[in-house]
C-alpha positions as CSV (number, residue, x, y, z in Angstrom):
1,M,0.0,0.0,0.0
2,K,1.2,3.5,-0.8
3,V,1.6,5.5,2.3
4,D,0.1,9.0,2.2
5,F,2.1,11.3,4.5
6,G,-0.7,13.9,4.2
7,K,-3.1,11.4,5.7
8,L,-0.7,10.6,8.5
9,D,-0.1,14.3,9.2
10,R,-3.9,14.7,9.6
11,A,-3.9,11.7,12.0
12,F,-0.9,12.9,14.1
13,N,-2.1,16.5,14.1
14,P,-5.9,16.0,14.0
15,K,-8.5,18.8,14.0
16,C,-11.4,16.3,14.3
17,V,-11.3,13.1,16.4
18,V,-14.0,10.5,16.8
19,V,-14.0,7.7,19.4
20,V,-16.1,4.7,18.3
21,G,-17.3,2.2,20.9
22,D,-16.1,3.7,24.2
23,S,-18.4,2.5,26.9
24,A,-19.3,2.7,30.6
25,E,-17.8,-0.7,31.2
26,N,-14.3,0.7,30.7
27,N,-15.1,4.0,32.3
28,F,-14.9,5.8,28.9
29,R,-11.1,5.4,29.0
30,W,-10.5,6.7,25.5
31,I,-12.9,9.7,25.8
32,R,-11.3,10.7,29.1
33,A,-7.8,10.3,27.7
34,Q,-8.6,13.0,25.1
35,S,-10.0,15.5,27.5
36,G,-7.2,17.9,26.7
37,F,-7.9,17.8,22.9
38,K,-8.9,21.3,21.7
39,G,-10.3,20.3,18.3
40,K,-13.7,18.9,17.3
41,F,-14.4,15.7,19.3
42,Y,-17.3,13.3,18.9
43,S,-18.4,9.8,20.1
44,V,-20.1,7.0,18.2
45,Q,-22.0,4.6,20.4
46,V,-25.3,2.7,20.1
47,S,-25.7,1.5,23.7
48,S,-28.2,3.7,25.5
49,K,-26.5,3.1,28.9
50,S,-23.2,4.3,27.6
51,I,-24.8,7.2,25.6
52,E,-26.1,8.7,28.9
53,G,-22.6,8.6,30.3
54,I,-21.1,10.1,27.2
55,K,-23.5,13.0,27.3
56,A,-22.8,13.5,31.0
57,L,-19.2,14.1,30.0
58,G,-20.3,16.8,27.6
59,I,-19.5,14.9,24.4
60,Q,-21.8,14.8,21.3
61,N,-22.7,11.2,20.4
62,Y,-23.9,9.7,17.2
63,T,-25.1,6.2,16.5
64,N,-23.3,6.0,13.2
65,L,-19.9,7.2,12.1
66,L,-21.3,8.4,8.8
67,D,-23.5,10.9,10.7
68,V,-20.6,12.9,12.1
69,P,-20.8,16.3,10.5
70,E,-17.1,16.9,10.1
71,P,-14.3,15.4,8.0
72,V,-12.6,13.0,10.4
73,D,-8.8,13.1,10.8
74,L,-8.5,10.3,13.4
75,A,-10.9,7.6,14.5
76,I,-10.1,5.7,17.7
77,I,-11.9,2.3,17.4
78,C,-12.5,0.3,20.6
79,V,-15.4,-2.0,19.5
80,P,-15.6,-5.8,20.0
81,R,-13.7,-7.8,17.4
82,A,-16.9,-9.0,15.6
83,V,-17.9,-5.4,14.9
84,V,-14.6,-4.4,13.4
85,P,-15.5,-5.2,9.7
86,R,-18.5,-3.0,9.7
87,I,-16.7,-0.1,11.4
88,L,-13.8,-0.4,9.0
89,E,-16.2,-0.2,6.1
90,D,-17.8,2.9,7.6
91,C,-14.3,4.5,8.1
92,I,-13.6,3.9,4.4
93,R,-16.9,5.4,3.3
94,K,-16.5,8.4,5.6
95,E,-13.0,8.9,4.1
96,V,-11.4,9.1,7.6
97,A,-7.8,10.0,7.2
98,A,-6.6,7.2,9.6
99,A,-8.1,5.0,12.2
100,H,-6.4,3.5,15.3
101,F,-7.9,0.1,16.1
102,F,-7.4,-0.6,19.8
103,T,-9.4,-3.8,19.4
104,S,-7.4,-7.1,19.8
105,G,-8.0,-10.7,19.1
106,F,-6.5,-11.2,15.7
107,A,-3.4,-12.9,14.4
108,E,-1.7,-12.6,17.8
109,T,-4.2,-15.2,19.2
110,E,-2.8,-17.8,16.7
111,T,-6.3,-18.9,16.1
112,E,-7.8,-19.6,12.6
113,E,-10.6,-17.1,13.3
114,G,-8.2,-14.3,14.4
115,I,-5.8,-14.9,11.5
116,K,-8.6,-15.0,9.0
117,L,-10.2,-11.7,10.3
118,E,-6.8,-9.9,10.3
119,R,-6.2,-11.0,6.7
120,W,-9.6,-9.6,5.7
121,I,-8.8,-6.3,7.5
122,R,-5.5,-6.0,5.7
123,E,-7.0,-6.8,2.2
124,T,-9.9,-4.4,2.7
125,A,-7.8,-1.5,4.0
126,E,-5.2,-1.9,1.3
127,A,-7.7,-2.1,-1.5
128,A,-9.1,1.3,-0.3
129,N,-5.6,2.7,0.5
130,F,-7.0,3.2,4.0
131,H,-4.5,4.1,6.7
132,L,-5.2,1.7,9.6
133,I,-3.1,1.8,12.8
134,G,-3.0,-1.5,14.6
135,P,-5.0,-3.5,15.4
136,N,-4.1,-4.4,19.0
137,C,-2.4,-1.2,19.8
138,M,-2.6,2.1,21.8
139,G,-2.4,4.4,18.8
140,I,-1.1,8.0,18.7
141,F,0.3,10.3,21.3
142,N,0.8,14.0,20.5
143,P,1.0,16.1,23.7
144,R,0.9,19.4,21.8
145,V,-2.6,18.8,20.4
146,G,-3.7,16.7,23.4
147,I,-4.1,13.3,21.8
148,K,-3.1,10.6,24.3
149,Q,-2.7,6.8,24.5
150,N,-3.5,7.0,28.2
151,E,-5.2,9.5,30.6
152,E,-2.0,9.7,32.7
153,Q,0.2,11.0,29.9
154,Y,1.0,14.7,29.9
155,S,-0.3,17.3,27.4
156,G,0.8,20.8,26.4
157,G,4.5,20.4,26.5
158,W,6.2,18.8,23.5
159,G,9.6,18.1,22.2
160,L,11.7,16.9,19.2
161,V,11.6,13.1,19.9
162,G,9.6,10.7,17.7
163,F,8.9,7.3,19.3
164,I,7.6,4.2,17.3
165,S,6.6,1.2,19.4
166,Q,5.2,-2.2,18.7
167,S,4.1,-2.3,22.3
168,G,1.5,-0.1,23.8
169,T,2.8,-0.5,27.3
170,H,6.3,0.5,26.3
171,A,5.0,3.5,24.3
172,I,3.1,4.8,27.3
173,F,5.8,4.1,29.9
174,F,8.5,5.6,27.7
175,S,6.5,8.8,27.3
176,T,6.0,9.3,31.0
177,M,9.5,8.1,32.1
178,A,11.3,10.2,29.5
179,Y,9.1,13.2,30.6
180,L,10.2,12.8,34.2
181,E,13.9,12.9,33.0
182,G,13.4,16.0,30.9
183,L,13.0,14.4,27.5
184,Y,9.8,15.5,25.8
185,L,8.1,13.6,22.9
186,G,6.8,15.3,19.8
187,K,4.9,12.4,18.3
188,S,4.6,8.7,19.3
189,V,2.7,5.8,17.9
190,S,2.0,2.3,19.2
191,F,1.2,0.2,16.1
192,G,0.7,-3.3,17.6
193,N,0.2,-6.0,14.9
194,G,1.1,-3.5,12.1
195,T,-1.3,-5.2,9.8
196,V,-1.5,-2.4,7.2
197,L,1.0,0.3,8.4
198,D,4.1,-1.3,9.8
199,S,7.3,0.1,11.5
200,A,8.9,1.0,8.2
201,D,6.0,3.3,7.3
202,Y,6.1,5.2,10.6
203,L,9.9,5.4,10.3
204,A,9.6,6.9,6.8
205,Y,7.0,9.4,8.1
206,S,9.1,10.4,11.1
207,G,12.1,10.7,8.8
208,Q,10.5,13.4,6.7
209,D,8.8,15.2,9.7
210,P,10.7,18.5,10.3
211,E,9.5,18.6,13.9
212,I,11.2,15.3,14.8
213,K,15.0,15.5,15.3
214,V,15.7,12.1,16.8
215,I,13.8,8.8,16.5
216,G,13.4,6.0,19.0
217,M,11.9,2.6,18.1
218,Y,10.8,-0.5,20.1
219,L,10.4,-3.4,17.8
220,E,9.6,-7.1,18.1
221,G,9.8,-7.9,14.4
222,V,9.4,-6.5,11.0
223,K,7.2,-7.8,8.2
224,E,9.2,-6.6,5.2
225,G,12.9,-6.7,6.2
226,R,14.3,-5.3,3.0
227,K,11.9,-2.4,2.9
228,F,12.6,-1.6,6.6
229,L,16.4,-1.6,6.1
230,E,16.2,0.5,3.0
231,I,14.1,3.1,4.8
232,L,16.3,2.9,7.9
233,Q,19.4,3.6,5.9
234,E,17.8,6.6,4.2
235,V,16.4,8.1,7.4
236,S,19.5,7.4,9.6
237,A,21.6,9.3,7.1
238,R,19.6,12.5,8.0
239,K,18.7,12.0,11.7
240,P,19.6,9.5,14.5
241,V,17.5,6.4,14.9
242,V,17.8,4.4,18.1
243,I,16.3,0.9,18.2
244,W,15.5,-1.4,21.1
245,K,14.7,-4.9,19.9
246,G,12.5,-7.1,22.0
247,G,12.8,-10.9,22.0
248,R,16.6,-11.2,22.3
249,T,16.2,-14.6,24.1
250,E,14.2,-17.8,23.2
251,A,11.7,-17.0,26.0
252,G,11.3,-13.4,24.7
253,G,10.7,-14.8,21.2
254,R,7.9,-16.9,22.5
255,A,6.3,-14.0,24.3
256,I,6.5,-11.9,21.1
257,A,4.4,-14.4,19.1
258,S,1.5,-14.1,21.6
259,H,1.9,-10.3,22.0
260,T,1.8,-8.9,18.4
261,G,2.1,-12.0,16.3
262,S,5.6,-11.1,15.0
263,L,8.2,-13.6,14.1
264,A,11.4,-13.4,16.1
265,V,14.7,-13.1,14.2
266,S,18.2,-14.0,15.1
267,Q,19.6,-11.4,17.4
268,V,23.1,-11.6,15.8
269,I,21.7,-11.1,12.3
270,W,19.4,-8.3,13.5
271,D,22.2,-6.4,15.3
272,A,24.5,-6.6,12.3
273,A,21.8,-5.4,9.9
274,V,20.7,-2.4,11.9
275,K,24.2,-1.3,12.6
276,Q,25.2,-1.6,9.0
277,H,22.2,0.5,8.0
278,G,23.1,3.3,10.4
279,A,20.9,2.7,13.5
280,I,22.0,2.7,17.2
281,K,21.2,-0.5,19.1
282,V,20.2,-0.2,22.8
283,D,19.0,-3.0,25.2
284,S,16.7,-1.2,27.6
285,M,14.2,1.6,28.0
286,E,16.7,3.5,30.2
287,E,19.4,3.2,27.6
288,M,16.9,4.4,25.0
289,T,16.1,7.5,27.0
290,D,19.7,8.3,27.8
291,T,20.9,7.8,24.2
292,L,18.1,10.0,22.7
293,K,18.9,12.6,25.3
294,A,22.6,12.6,24.4
295,L,21.9,12.8,20.7
296,L,19.4,15.6,21.1
297,Y,21.5,17.8,23.4
298,L,25.1,17.1,22.7
299,P,27.0,18.7,19.8
300,T,28.9,16.3,17.5
301,V,30.9,13.9,19.7
302,Q,34.3,13.5,18.0
303,G,36.6,11.7,20.5
304,N,36.6,9.3,23.4
305,R,38.7,11.2,25.8
306,V,36.7,12.4,28.9
307,A,37.5,14.6,31.9
308,V,35.2,14.1,35.0
309,T,35.1,16.5,37.9
310,G,32.9,17.1,40.9
311,G,33.1,13.8,42.7
312,S,34.8,12.6,45.8
313,G,37.7,10.1,46.3
314,G,35.4,7.1,46.8
315,Q,33.7,7.7,43.5
316,S,37.0,7.9,41.4
317,V,37.4,4.2,41.0
318,A,33.8,3.7,40.0
319,I,34.0,6.6,37.6
320,A,37.1,5.2,35.9
321,D,35.6,1.7,35.7
322,A,32.3,3.0,34.2
323,F,33.9,5.0,31.5
324,A,36.5,2.4,30.7
325,E,33.9,-0.4,30.4
326,A,31.9,1.9,28.0
327,G,35.0,2.1,25.8
328,L,35.9,5.6,26.8
329,S,39.2,7.0,28.1
330,L,40.0,9.2,31.1
331,P,43.5,10.4,30.1
332,P,45.9,12.6,32.1
333,L,45.5,16.3,31.5
334,T,48.2,18.4,29.9
335,Q,51.1,19.7,32.0
336,K,49.8,23.2,31.4
337,S,46.5,22.3,33.1
338,Y,48.2,20.7,36.0
339,D,50.4,23.8,36.4
340,E,47.3,26.0,36.6
341,L,45.5,23.6,39.0
342,M,48.5,23.6,41.3
343,T,48.2,27.3,41.9
344,F,45.0,27.0,43.9
345,Y,44.0,23.3,44.3
346,S,44.0,21.7,47.7
347,V,45.1,18.1,47.6
348,I,43.9,17.5,51.2
349,G,40.8,15.4,50.7
350,G,41.1,15.8,46.9
351,G,43.1,15.2,43.8
352,Y,43.2,16.4,40.2
353,R,44.6,13.6,38.1
354,N,41.3,12.7,36.2
355,P,38.9,11.9,37.5
356,I,39.3,15.3,39.3
357,D,38.3,14.7,43.0
358,T,37.2,18.1,44.3
359,G,36.4,16.9,47.8
360,N,34.7,19.6,49.9
361,Q,37.4,22.3,49.8
362,N,37.7,22.7,46.1
363,R,34.0,22.8,45.1
364,I,34.0,26.5,45.5
365,Q,36.6,26.7,42.7
366,M,34.4,24.6,40.3
367,K,34.0,27.4,37.7
368,R,37.8,27.7,37.5
369,I,38.3,23.9,37.4
370,L,35.8,23.5,34.5
371,E,37.4,26.3,32.6
372,I,40.8,24.6,32.8
373,I,39.7,21.1,31.8
374,G,37.4,22.6,29.1
375,Q,40.5,24.1,27.4
376,D,42.7,21.0,27.9
377,A,44.0,19.6,24.6
378,N,43.9,16.1,25.9
379,I,40.1,16.2,26.5
380,D,37.3,15.8,24.1
381,N,34.3,15.7,26.5
382,V,33.6,17.2,29.9
383,V,31.4,15.5,32.6
384,L,30.3,17.2,35.8
385,L,29.1,15.2,38.9
386,S,26.4,17.2,40.6
387,M,24.8,15.3,43.5
388,A,21.3,16.5,44.2
389,R,21.9,16.9,48.0
390,W,24.6,19.4,47.3
391,A,22.8,21.4,44.6
392,A,21.4,24.6,45.9
393,Y,20.0,26.8,43.2
394,E,23.0,29.2,43.3
395,E,25.4,26.3,43.0
396,V,23.7,24.8,40.0
397,A,23.7,28.2,38.3
398,F,27.4,28.5,39.2
399,Q,28.1,25.1,37.5
400,I,25.9,25.7,34.4
401,E,27.6,28.9,33.4
402,P,31.1,27.5,32.8
403,L,29.7,24.4,31.1
404,M,27.9,26.6,28.6
405,E,31.1,28.6,28.2
406,I,33.0,25.4,27.3
407,K,30.4,24.6,24.6
408,R,30.5,28.1,23.3
409,K,34.2,28.5,23.1
410,T,35.4,25.0,22.2
411,G,32.3,23.1,20.8
412,K,33.2,20.2,23.1
413,P,30.3,18.1,24.5
414,V,29.4,18.7,28.1
415,M,27.1,16.7,30.3
416,A,26.2,16.3,34.0
417,I,25.5,13.3,36.3
418,V,22.8,14.3,38.8
419,S,22.6,11.5,41.3
420,Y,20.3,11.1,44.3
421,A,19.8,8.7,47.2
422,T,16.5,9.6,48.9
423,P,13.0,10.5,47.7
424,N,13.6,14.2,48.6
425,E,16.8,14.2,46.7
426,M,15.0,12.6,43.7
427,E,12.6,15.5,43.6
428,R,15.5,17.9,43.8
429,A,17.3,16.0,41.1
430,A,14.4,16.5,38.8
431,Q,14.6,20.3,39.4
432,V,18.3,20.3,38.8
433,T,17.9,18.3,35.6
434,K,15.4,20.8,34.3
435,Q,17.9,23.6,34.9
436,F,20.6,21.9,33.0
437,Q,18.6,20.7,30.1
438,E,16.8,24.0,29.5
439,R,20.3,25.1,28.5
440,D,20.9,22.0,26.3
441,I,23.2,20.2,28.8
442,P,22.0,16.6,29.1
443,T,21.9,15.0,32.6
444,F,22.0,11.3,33.6
445,S,21.1,9.7,36.9
446,T,24.2,7.5,37.2
447,I,27.7,7.5,36.0
448,E,27.2,4.2,34.1
449,R,24.1,5.5,32.2
450,G,25.9,8.7,31.3
451,A,29.0,6.8,30.0
452,K,27.0,4.4,27.9
453,A,25.0,7.3,26.4
454,L,28.1,9.2,25.5
455,R,29.6,6.0,23.9
456,N,26.5,5.3,21.8
457,T,26.5,8.9,20.6
458,L,30.2,8.7,19.7
459,D,29.6,5.5,17.8
460,Y,26.8,7.2,15.8
461,Y,28.9,10.1,14.7
462,R,31.8,7.8,13.8
463,R,29.6,5.8,11.6
464,Q,28.2,8.9,10.0
465,N,31.7,10.1,9.3
466,K,32.6,6.7,7.8
467,I,29.6,6.7,5.6
468,A,30.3,10.2,4.4
469,L,33.9,9.2,3.6
470,E,32.8,6.2,1.7
471,R,30.5,8.3,-0.4
472,T,33.2,10.8,-1.3
473,E,35.9,8.2,-2.2
474,P,34.2,7.1,-5.5
475,M,33.8,10.8,-6.4
476,K,37.6,11.4,-5.8
477,A,38.4,8.4,-8.0
478,V,36.4,9.9,-10.9
């Protein structure tokens, strides 16, 4: 089927939304989830009991989709499986731009009835070039326009991240977890079985969307491998694509079959293929969040040499191990930097070999320390440790200024590790994170997470440079 990006634009940025089949039995979950939507909003329901509840929520209800008086950009379908064929035909007749089918019970059940019905859905939609999202999915999340997959998601604030997920649970959890860590989504889709529109189609759409700067994907399988890899190569040449693949184990592969009906593929083959086509592989939601954050906020990462400051003696070993295990280096500074540090640095309870152990006495000199290491010729990246329990507002501002100055003067990547140990510190860490990231300085909750994100970002830029070089070599030969 030929994907129409114009129709997907209407679905992701709708002016008119209709929920079909929401009921009192599920407490009108889909209607309630769209309470922040500012466009035209209608319900389609035939149950008199549910109609009363819908009217009590202030929503206009119709008993037939064809009676809705507006062109429909997005229909959210939550009817029983047996009713799906009639609703799909109504969507096609109504010329709905796209419909999200929450309804499950198709090929993922591995039953003859479910497989047969999903085949009918696909053939009917494709014959009409109808853009069907799902089935068995949570659909679209766009916080800017107030379209949600779940009532608990945020609305209003929006960002530059696109997220494509085969799992509805992962789509929702990622949006809320990333939000708490200061990473805002622009658009997200949970596509479930991917019967008509699959991961490659959403990737192609996100790739051409100027509002999306980085793309994350959670996948369990792909239906057309060659098509997916071709689109992945084309998109990843223009913007970073980070992929978390589910089903890395035999048990995970079995779970996939009953979740979205996808076929598991060899992890070795998968890893090699996505890397060859320009994507970044991650193994968890936390790594996904951190890597997207680093890609979004950091300038081009060009080297693996790191200077770390702000910690105490006990942390130095852990810092060195974490960065070394991530394939990064903590080299000695230049003699010029050591000479400058020696003029004021107290080595009682501290040290400046790298990691630079400030202890308590030297923290007041943090601005000066950061200026020195930022200019050091042996250093490509600067990392600041900023524990939440230490971070008064004035101290954070005092740390942010020199980090921003390093970026401005040298172009070197700078980042912060904002750690916490108690619930109160966790709340404070969220505030500190916001202060840093409002100034495009990414923060991470642990040394290990920050190191891995930096390494993933370095690998991405190295691959991009290699691809660019390979493309120029044939031209030089000519």
